[in-house]
KOLGU-4560 file (N, C-alpha, C; in nm, 3 decimals, padded with zeros to 5 digits):
<recs>
<n_xx: 10.708 n_yy: 08.646 n_zz: 12.208 ca_xx: 10.605 ca_yy: 08.617 ca_zz: 12.152 c_xx: 10.593 c_yy: 08.520 c_zz: 12.052 mol: A seq: 1 type: UNK>
<n_xx: 10.511 n_yy: 08.408 n_zz: 12.068 ca_xx: 10.531 ca_yy: 08.282 ca_zz: 11.956 c_xx: 10.497 c_yy: 08.352 c_zz: 11.842 mol: A seq: 2 type: UNK>
<n_xx: 10.574 n_yy: 08.281 n_zz: 11.719 ca_xx: 10.559 ca_yy: 08.268 ca_zz: 11.582 c_xx: 10.674 c_yy: 08.378 c_zz: 11.529 mol: A seq: 3 type: UNK>
<n_xx: 10.789 n_yy: 08.343 n_zz: 11.608 ca_xx: 10.931 ca_yy: 08.413 ca_zz: 11.564 c_xx: 10.937 c_yy: 08.426 c_zz: 11.423 mol: A seq: 4 type: UNK>
<n_xx: 11.013 n_yy: 08.334 n_zz: 11.366 ca_xx: 11.067 ca_yy: 08.348 ca_zz: 11.237 c_xx: 10.950 c_yy: 08.289 c_zz: 11.139 mol: A seq: 5 type: UNK>
<n_xx: 10.934 n_yy: 08.365 n_zz: 11.039 ca_xx: 10.843 ca_yy: 08.367 ca_zz: 10.932 c_xx: 10.851 c_yy: 08.223 c_zz: 10.880 mol: A seq: 6 type: UNK>
<n_xx: 10.982 n_yy: 08.163 n_zz: 10.836 ca_xx: 10.995 ca_yy: 08.052 ca_zz: 10.760 c_xx: 11.021 c_yy: 07.942 c_zz: 10.863 mol: A seq: 7 type: UNK>
<n_xx: 10.973 n_yy: 07.971 n_zz: 10.998 ca_xx: 11.010 ca_yy: 07.863 ca_zz: 11.086 c_xx: 10.942 c_yy: 07.714 c_zz: 11.036 mol: A seq: 8 type: UNK>
<n_xx: 10.813 n_yy: 07.714 n_zz: 11.026 ca_xx: 10.757 ca_yy: 07.575 ca_zz: 10.994 c_xx: 10.746 c_yy: 07.581 c_zz: 10.836 mol: A seq: 9 type: UNK>
<n_xx: 10.777 n_yy: 07.656 n_zz: 10.760 ca_xx: 10.777 ca_yy: 07.672 ca_zz: 10.591 c_xx: 10.672 c_yy: 07.785 c_zz: 10.538 mol: A seq: 10 type: UNK>
<n_xx: 10.701 n_yy: 07.806 n_zz: 10.436 ca_xx: 10.643 ca_yy: 07.901 ca_zz: 10.386 c_xx: 10.496 c_yy: 07.925 c_zz: 10.395 mol: A seq: 11 type: UNK>
<n_xx: 10.415 n_yy: 08.036 n_zz: 10.380 ca_xx: 10.276 ca_yy: 08.017 ca_zz: 10.377 c_xx: 10.238 c_yy: 08.042 c_zz: 10.226 mol: A seq: 12 type: UNK>
<n_xx: 10.131 n_yy: 07.964 n_zz: 10.170 ca_xx: 10.072 ca_yy: 07.984 ca_zz: 10.065 c_xx: 10.009 c_yy: 08.113 c_zz: 10.021 mol: A seq: 13 type: UNK>
<n_xx: 09.973 n_yy: 08.127 n_zz: 09.884 ca_xx: 09.884 ca_yy: 08.256 ca_zz: 09.884 c_xx: 09.770 c_yy: 08.224 c_zz: 09.958 mol: A seq: 14 type: UNK>
<n_xx: 09.684 n_yy: 08.115 n_zz: 09.933 ca_xx: 09.575 ca_yy: 08.111 ca_zz: 10.009 c_xx: 09.563 c_yy: 08.117 c_zz: 10.158 mol: A seq: 15 type: UNK>
<n_xx: 09.669 n_yy: 08.090 n_zz: 10.210 ca_xx: 09.685 ca_yy: 08.095 ca_zz: 10.358 c_xx: 09.708 c_yy: 08.248 c_zz: 10.396 mol: A seq: 16 type: UNK>
<n_xx: 09.768 n_yy: 08.314 n_zz: 10.322 ca_xx: 09.776 ca_yy: 08.469 ca_zz: 10.340 c_xx: 09.646 c_yy: 08.536 c_zz: 10.304 mol: A seq: 17 type: UNK>
<n_xx: 09.563 n_yy: 08.476 n_zz: 10.217 ca_xx: 09.427 ca_yy: 08.533 ca_zz: 10.243 c_xx: 09.341 c_yy: 08.499 c_zz: 10.330 mol: A seq: 18 type: UNK>
<n_xx: 09.359 n_yy: 08.390 n_zz: 10.387 ca_xx: 09.302 ca_yy: 08.356 ca_zz: 10.500 c_xx: 09.324 c_yy: 08.433 c_zz: 10.606 mol: A seq: 19 type: UNK>
<n_xx: 09.472 n_yy: 08.454 n_zz: 10.661 ca_xx: 09.521 ca_yy: 08.554 ca_zz: 10.740 c_xx: 09.439 c_yy: 08.709 c_zz: 10.750 mol: A seq: 20 type: UNK>
<n_xx: 09.416 n_yy: 08.741 n_zz: 10.627 ca_xx: 09.381 ca_yy: 08.888 ca_zz: 10.589 c_xx: 09.266 c_yy: 08.892 c_zz: 10.640 mol: A seq: 21 type: UNK>
<n_xx: 09.166 n_yy: 08.782 n_zz: 10.632 ca_xx: 09.029 ca_yy: 08.779 ca_zz: 10.652 c_xx: 08.997 c_yy: 08.749 c_zz: 10.778 mol: A seq: 22 type: UNK>
<n_xx: 09.091 n_yy: 08.662 n_zz: 10.855 ca_xx: 09.091 ca_yy: 08.642 ca_zz: 11.003 c_xx: 09.129 c_yy: 08.799 c_zz: 11.059 mol: A seq: 23 type: UNK>
<n_xx: 09.215 n_yy: 08.858 n_zz: 10.998 ca_xx: 09.259 ca_yy: 08.992 ca_zz: 11.061 c_xx: 09.158 c_yy: 09.081 c_zz: 11.054 mol: A seq: 24 type: UNK>
<n_xx: 09.064 n_yy: 09.061 n_zz: 10.951 ca_xx: 08.944 ca_yy: 09.142 ca_zz: 10.911 c_xx: 08.835 c_yy: 09.110 c_zz: 11.019 mol: A seq: 25 type: UNK>
<n_xx: 08.835 n_yy: 09.015 n_zz: 11.096 ca_xx: 08.736 ca_yy: 08.992 ca_zz: 11.181 c_xx: 08.625 c_yy: 08.872 c_zz: 11.128 mol: A seq: 26 type: UNK>
<n_xx: 08.647 n_yy: 08.842 n_zz: 11.017 ca_xx: 08.555 ca_yy: 08.718 ca_zz: 10.968 c_xx: 08.566 c_yy: 08.591 c_zz: 11.060 mol: A seq: 27 type: UNK>
<n_xx: 08.448 n_yy: 08.532 n_zz: 11.049 ca_xx: 08.449 ca_yy: 08.415 ca_zz: 11.098 c_xx: 08.485 c_yy: 08.296 c_zz: 10.994 mol: A seq: 28 type: UNK>
<n_xx: 08.523 n_yy: 08.157 n_zz: 11.029 ca_xx: 08.560 ca_yy: 08.099 ca_zz: 10.944 c_xx: 08.444 c_yy: 08.049 c_zz: 10.825 mol: A seq: 29 type: UNK>
<n_xx: 08.319 n_yy: 08.047 n_zz: 10.880 ca_xx: 08.208 ca_yy: 08.026 ca_zz: 10.782 c_xx: 08.198 c_yy: 08.132 c_zz: 10.696 mol: A seq: 30 type: UNK>
<n_xx: 08.240 n_yy: 08.255 n_zz: 10.719 ca_xx: 08.244 ca_yy: 08.381 ca_zz: 10.653 c_xx: 08.342 c_yy: 08.387 c_zz: 10.561 mol: A seq: 31 type: UNK>
<n_xx: 08.455 n_yy: 08.332 n_zz: 10.601 ca_xx: 08.586 ca_yy: 08.314 ca_zz: 10.513 c_xx: 08.554 c_yy: 08.206 c_zz: 10.394 mol: A seq: 32 type: UNK>
<n_xx: 08.477 n_yy: 08.117 n_zz: 10.448 ca_xx: 08.450 ca_yy: 08.011 ca_zz: 10.346 c_xx: 08.357 c_yy: 08.066 c_zz: 10.240 mol: A seq: 33 type: UNK>
<n_xx: 08.253 n_yy: 08.132 n_zz: 10.290 ca_xx: 08.170 ca_yy: 08.204 ca_zz: 10.172 c_xx: 08.257 c_yy: 08.287 c_zz: 10.080 mol: A seq: 34 type: UNK>
<n_xx: 08.322 n_yy: 08.371 n_zz: 10.125 ca_xx: 08.395 ca_yy: 08.464 ca_zz: 10.060 c_xx: 08.501 c_yy: 08.413 c_zz: 09.965 mol: A seq: 35 type: UNK>
<n_xx: 08.546 n_yy: 08.312 n_zz: 09.994 ca_xx: 08.660 ca_yy: 08.240 ca_zz: 09.904 c_xx: 08.601 c_yy: 08.126 c_zz: 09.804 mol: A seq: 36 type: UNK>
<n_xx: 08.463 n_yy: 08.100 n_zz: 09.857 ca_xx: 08.396 ca_yy: 07.993 ca_zz: 09.788 c_xx: 08.464 c_yy: 07.871 c_zz: 09.787 mol: A seq: 37 type: UNK>
<n_xx: 08.478 n_yy: 07.829 n_zz: 09.921 ca_xx: 08.556 ca_yy: 07.683 ca_zz: 09.950 c_xx: 08.468 c_yy: 07.656 c_zz: 10.059 mol: A seq: 38 type: UNK>
<n_xx: 08.476 n_yy: 07.515 n_zz: 10.103 ca_xx: 08.398 ca_yy: 07.477 ca_zz: 10.243 c_xx: 08.464 c_yy: 07.537 c_zz: 10.380 mol: A seq: 39 type: UNK>
<n_xx: 08.391 n_yy: 07.539 n_zz: 10.473 ca_xx: 08.439 ca_yy: 07.574 ca_zz: 10.601 c_xx: 08.535 c_yy: 07.484 c_zz: 10.647 mol: A seq: 40 type: UNK>
<n_xx: 08.521 n_yy: 07.351 n_zz: 10.621 ca_xx: 08.600 ca_yy: 07.255 ca_zz: 10.660 c_xx: 08.735 c_yy: 07.278 c_zz: 10.592 mol: A seq: 41 type: UNK>
<n_xx: 08.752 n_yy: 07.317 n_zz: 10.486 ca_xx: 08.883 ca_yy: 07.369 ca_zz: 10.411 c_xx: 08.924 c_yy: 07.475 c_zz: 10.483 mol: A seq: 42 type: UNK>
<n_xx: 08.838 n_yy: 07.580 n_zz: 10.517 ca_xx: 08.893 ca_yy: 07.691 ca_zz: 10.616 c_xx: 08.978 c_yy: 07.639 c_zz: 10.754 mol: A seq: 43 type: UNK>
<n_xx: 08.892 n_yy: 07.555 n_zz: 10.824 ca_xx: 08.948 ca_yy: 07.509 ca_zz: 10.930 c_xx: 09.069 c_yy: 07.440 c_zz: 10.911 mol: A seq: 44 type: UNK>
<n_xx: 09.090 n_yy: 07.386 n_zz: 10.792 ca_xx: 09.233 ca_yy: 07.312 ca_zz: 10.784 c_xx: 09.336 c_yy: 07.416 c_zz: 10.767 mol: A seq: 45 type: UNK>
<n_xx: 09.294 n_yy: 07.514 n_zz: 10.685 ca_xx: 09.395 ca_yy: 07.628 ca_zz: 10.639 c_xx: 09.448 c_yy: 07.695 c_zz: 10.790 mol: A seq: 46 type: UNK>
<n_xx: 09.315 n_yy: 07.718 n_zz: 10.873 ca_xx: 09.365 ca_yy: 07.787 ca_zz: 10.997 c_xx: 09.463 c_yy: 07.696 c_zz: 11.066 mol: A seq: 47 type: UNK>
<n_xx: 09.412 n_yy: 07.558 n_zz: 11.081 ca_xx: 09.523 ca_yy: 07.472 ca_zz: 11.171 c_xx: 09.658 c_yy: 07.491 c_zz: 11.110 mol: A seq: 48 type: UNK>
<n_xx: 09.653 n_yy: 07.470 n_zz: 10.965 ca_xx: 09.809 ca_yy: 07.476 ca_zz: 10.930 c_xx: 09.897 c_yy: 07.607 c_zz: 10.933 mol: A seq: 49 type: UNK>
<n_xx: 09.789 n_yy: 07.722 n_zz: 10.921 ca_xx: 09.875 ca_yy: 07.844 ca_zz: 10.959 c_xx: 09.924 c_yy: 07.868 c_zz: 11.100 mol: A seq: 50 type: UNK>
<n_xx: 09.844 n_yy: 07.814 n_zz: 11.190 ca_xx: 09.853 ca_yy: 07.842 ca_zz: 11.363 c_xx: 09.996 c_yy: 07.747 c_zz: 11.368 mol: A seq: 51 type: UNK>
<n_xx: 10.015 n_yy: 07.625 n_zz: 11.295 ca_xx: 10.140 ca_yy: 07.541 ca_zz: 11.318 c_xx: 10.248 c_yy: 07.635 c_zz: 11.245 mol: A seq: 52 type: UNK>
<n_xx: 10.224 n_yy: 07.657 n_zz: 11.107 ca_xx: 10.341 ca_yy: 07.712 ca_zz: 11.055 c_xx: 10.381 c_yy: 07.844 c_zz: 11.114 mol: A seq: 53 type: UNK>
<n_xx: 10.286 n_yy: 07.934 n_zz: 11.166 ca_xx: 10.335 ca_yy: 08.092 ca_zz: 11.255 c_xx: 10.369 c_yy: 08.041 c_zz: 11.405 mol: A seq: 54 type: UNK>
<n_xx: 10.344 n_yy: 07.911 n_zz: 11.421 ca_xx: 10.372 ca_yy: 07.881 ca_zz: 11.585 c_xx: 10.302 c_yy: 07.977 c_zz: 11.685 mol: A seq: 55 type: UNK>
<n_xx: 10.154 n_yy: 07.992 n_zz: 11.641 ca_xx: 10.092 ca_yy: 08.082 ca_zz: 11.720 c_xx: 09.958 c_yy: 07.985 c_zz: 11.765 mol: A seq: 56 type: UNK>
<n_xx: 09.900 n_yy: 08.050 n_zz: 11.904 ca_xx: 09.811 ca_yy: 07.910 ca_zz: 11.934 c_xx: 09.674 c_yy: 07.940 c_zz: 11.924 mol: A seq: 57 type: UNK>
<n_xx: 09.641 n_yy: 08.093 n_zz: 11.879 ca_xx: 09.487 ca_yy: 08.133 ca_zz: 11.833 c_xx: 09.482 c_yy: 08.234 c_zz: 11.727 mol: A seq: 58 type: UNK>
<n_xx: 09.341 n_yy: 08.287 n_zz: 11.734 ca_xx: 09.327 ca_yy: 08.383 ca_zz: 11.635 c_xx: 09.388 c_yy: 08.511 c_zz: 11.666 mol: A seq: 59 type: UNK>
<n_xx: 09.403 n_yy: 08.552 n_zz: 11.778 ca_xx: 09.437 ca_yy: 08.667 ca_zz: 11.855 c_xx: 09.594 c_yy: 08.678 c_zz: 11.820 mol: A seq: 60 type: UNK>
<n_xx: 09.673 n_yy: 08.551 n_zz: 11.850 ca_xx: 09.811 ca_yy: 08.534 ca_zz: 11.839 c_xx: 09.846 c_yy: 08.568 c_zz: 11.698 mol: A seq: 61 type: UNK>
<n_xx: 09.746 n_yy: 08.513 n_zz: 11.605 ca_xx: 09.801 ca_yy: 08.493 ca_zz: 11.469 c_xx: 09.796 c_yy: 08.638 c_zz: 11.420 mol: A seq: 62 type: UNK>
<n_xx: 09.691 n_yy: 08.726 n_zz: 11.439 ca_xx: 09.667 ca_yy: 08.839 ca_zz: 11.392 c_xx: 09.801 c_yy: 08.926 c_zz: 11.461 mol: A seq: 63 type: UNK>
<n_xx: 09.837 n_yy: 08.925 n_zz: 11.558 ca_xx: 09.956 ca_yy: 08.979 ca_zz: 11.614 c_xx: 10.096 c_yy: 08.944 c_zz: 11.529 mol: A seq: 64 type: UNK>
<n_xx: 10.099 n_yy: 08.801 n_zz: 11.519 ca_xx: 10.216 ca_yy: 08.771 ca_zz: 11.448 c_xx: 10.205 c_yy: 08.834 c_zz: 11.286 mol: A seq: 65 type: UNK>
<n_xx: 10.079 n_yy: 08.849 n_zz: 11.257 ca_xx: 10.061 ca_yy: 08.879 ca_zz: 11.092 c_xx: 10.115 c_yy: 09.052 c_zz: 11.112 mol: A seq: 66 type: UNK>
<n_xx: 10.052 n_yy: 09.106 n_zz: 11.193 ca_xx: 10.115 ca_yy: 09.268 ca_zz: 11.244 c_xx: 10.248 c_yy: 09.269 c_zz: 11.231 mol: A seq: 67 type: UNK>
<n_xx: 10.317 n_yy: 09.195 n_zz: 11.329 ca_xx: 10.426 ca_yy: 09.181 ca_zz: 11.349 c_xx: 10.521 c_yy: 09.178 c_zz: 11.211 mol: A seq: 68 type: UNK>
<n_xx: 10.471 n_yy: 09.067 n_zz: 11.146 ca_xx: 10.559 ca_yy: 09.051 ca_zz: 11.003 c_xx: 10.518 c_yy: 09.127 c_zz: 10.885 mol: A seq: 69 type: UNK>
<n_xx: 10.424 n_yy: 09.225 n_zz: 10.895 ca_xx: 10.392 ca_yy: 09.292 ca_zz: 10.807 c_xx: 10.295 c_yy: 09.213 c_zz: 10.688 mol: A seq: 70 type: UNK>
<n_xx: 10.223 n_yy: 09.111 n_zz: 10.750 ca_xx: 10.154 ca_yy: 09.038 ca_zz: 10.657 c_xx: 09.993 c_yy: 09.110 c_zz: 10.616 mol: A seq: 71 type: UNK>
<n_xx: 09.969 n_yy: 09.190 n_zz: 10.716 ca_xx: 09.840 ca_yy: 09.248 ca_zz: 10.708 c_xx: 09.844 c_yy: 09.399 c_zz: 10.733 mol: A seq: 72 type: UNK>
<n_xx: 09.750 n_yy: 09.458 n_zz: 10.677 ca_xx: 09.740 ca_yy: 09.586 ca_zz: 10.689 c_xx: 09.614 c_yy: 09.652 c_zz: 10.739 mol: A seq: 73 type: UNK>
<n_xx: 09.591 n_yy: 09.697 n_zz: 10.895 ca_xx: 09.463 ca_yy: 09.708 ca_zz: 10.918 c_xx: 09.462 c_yy: 09.856 c_zz: 10.958 mol: A seq: 74 type: UNK>
<n_xx: 09.353 n_yy: 09.908 n_zz: 10.871 ca_xx: 09.300 ca_yy: 10.056 ca_zz: 10.893 c_xx: 09.435 c_yy: 10.146 c_zz: 10.866 mol: A seq: 75 type: UNK>
<n_xx: 09.522 n_yy: 10.152 n_zz: 10.731 ca_xx: 09.614 ca_yy: 10.218 ca_zz: 10.740 c_xx: 09.745 c_yy: 10.201 c_zz: 10.848 mol: A seq: 76 type: UNK>
<n_xx: 09.727 n_yy: 10.090 n_zz: 10.924 ca_xx: 09.823 ca_yy: 10.085 ca_zz: 11.043 c_xx: 09.931 c_yy: 09.960 c_zz: 10.997 mol: A seq: 77 type: UNK>
<n_xx: 10.062 n_yy: 09.987 n_zz: 11.009 ca_xx: 10.161 ca_yy: 09.881 ca_zz: 10.988 c_xx: 10.218 c_yy: 09.872 c_zz: 10.869 mol: A seq: 78 type: UNK>
<n_xx: 10.148 n_yy: 09.869 n_zz: 10.747 ca_xx: 10.213 ca_yy: 09.813 ca_zz: 10.651 c_xx: 10.226 c_yy: 09.919 c_zz: 10.552 mol: A seq: 79 type: UNK>
<n_xx: 10.143 n_yy: 10.031 n_zz: 10.571 ca_xx: 10.125 ca_yy: 10.151 ca_zz: 10.489 c_xx: 10.264 c_yy: 10.247 c_zz: 10.483 mol: A seq: 80 type: UNK>
<n_xx: 10.284 n_yy: 10.284 n_zz: 10.383 ca_xx: 10.404 ca_yy: 10.404 ca_zz: 10.416 c_xx: 10.353 c_yy: 10.517 c_zz: 10.465 mol: A seq: 81 type: UNK>
<n_xx: 10.412 n_yy: 10.617 n_zz: 10.562 ca_xx: 10.400 ca_yy: 10.705 ca_zz: 10.632 c_xx: 10.393 c_yy: 10.830 c_zz: 10.506 mol: A seq: 82 type: UNK>
<n_xx: 10.325 n_yy: 10.911 n_zz: 10.488 ca_xx: 10.328 ca_yy: 11.049 ca_zz: 10.392 c_xx: 10.448 c_yy: 11.131 c_zz: 10.434 mol: A seq: 83 type: UNK>
<n_xx: 10.512 n_yy: 11.155 n_zz: 10.323 ca_xx: 10.627 ca_yy: 11.253 ca_zz: 10.316 c_xx: 10.584 c_yy: 11.406 c_zz: 10.376 mol: A seq: 84 type: UNK>
<n_xx: 10.647 n_yy: 11.444 n_zz: 10.506 ca_xx: 10.595 ca_yy: 11.567 ca_zz: 10.533 c_xx: 10.694 c_yy: 11.649 c_zz: 10.529 mol: A seq: 85 type: UNK>
<n_xx: 10.712 n_yy: 11.753 n_zz: 10.465 ca_xx: 10.810 ca_yy: 11.862 ca_zz: 10.464 c_xx: 10.807 c_yy: 11.956 c_zz: 10.581 mol: A seq: 86 type: UNK>
<n_xx: 10.890 n_yy: 11.931 n_zz: 10.657 ca_xx: 10.888 ca_yy: 12.007 ca_zz: 10.822 c_xx: 10.920 c_yy: 12.135 c_zz: 10.787 mol: A seq: 87 type: UNK>
<n_xx: 10.998 n_yy: 12.178 n_zz: 10.699 ca_xx: 11.041 ca_yy: 12.325 ca_zz: 10.681 c_xx: 10.940 c_yy: 12.408 c_zz: 10.580 mol: A seq: 88 type: UNK>
<n_xx: 10.833 n_yy: 12.328 n_zz: 10.542 ca_xx: 10.711 ca_yy: 12.389 ca_zz: 10.487 c_xx: 10.680 c_yy: 12.510 c_zz: 10.544 mol: A seq: 89 type: UNK>
<n_xx: 10.625 n_yy: 12.523 n_zz: 10.661 ca_xx: 10.597 ca_yy: 12.655 ca_zz: 10.741 c_xx: 10.687 c_yy: 12.743 c_zz: 10.756 mol: A seq: 90 type: UNK>
<n_xx: 10.808 n_yy: 12.683 n_zz: 10.772 ca_xx: 10.916 ca_yy: 12.799 ca_zz: 10.797 c_xx: 10.957 c_yy: 12.879 c_zz: 10.659 mol: A seq: 91 type: UNK>
<n_xx: 10.910 n_yy: 12.809 n_zz: 10.550 ca_xx: 10.943 ca_yy: 12.896 ca_zz: 10.424 c_xx: 10.835 c_yy: 12.954 c_zz: 10.368 mol: A seq: 92 type: UNK>
<n_xx: 10.719 n_yy: 12.910 n_zz: 10.400 ca_xx: 10.595 ca_yy: 12.966 ca_zz: 10.363 c_xx: 10.554 c_yy: 13.101 c_zz: 10.426 mol: A seq: 93 type: UNK>
<n_xx: 10.634 n_yy: 13.191 n_zz: 10.469 ca_xx: 10.561 ca_yy: 13.322 ca_zz: 10.518 c_xx: 10.658 c_yy: 13.411 c_zz: 10.551 mol: A seq: 94 type: UNK>
</recs>
């Protein structure tokens, strides 16, 4: 899969990470612009820079990259710790 090494084309800025989170949430560039209170053209530029830095070709590949590298958490999947489950709990309670 493209987008191997996180630092391949330089580190992502905090703003770029925000944009990735919003892309992963399914927002359009216009919606991202409104949410971040920046122009759509600025969002377009951020997306272009992010795709270059992550060596991904499109938004779908970008979200896959972000999930692979733990940059986003979708519906408690990927980056959220699993709860501690005591397997012996049932055996000792009865």
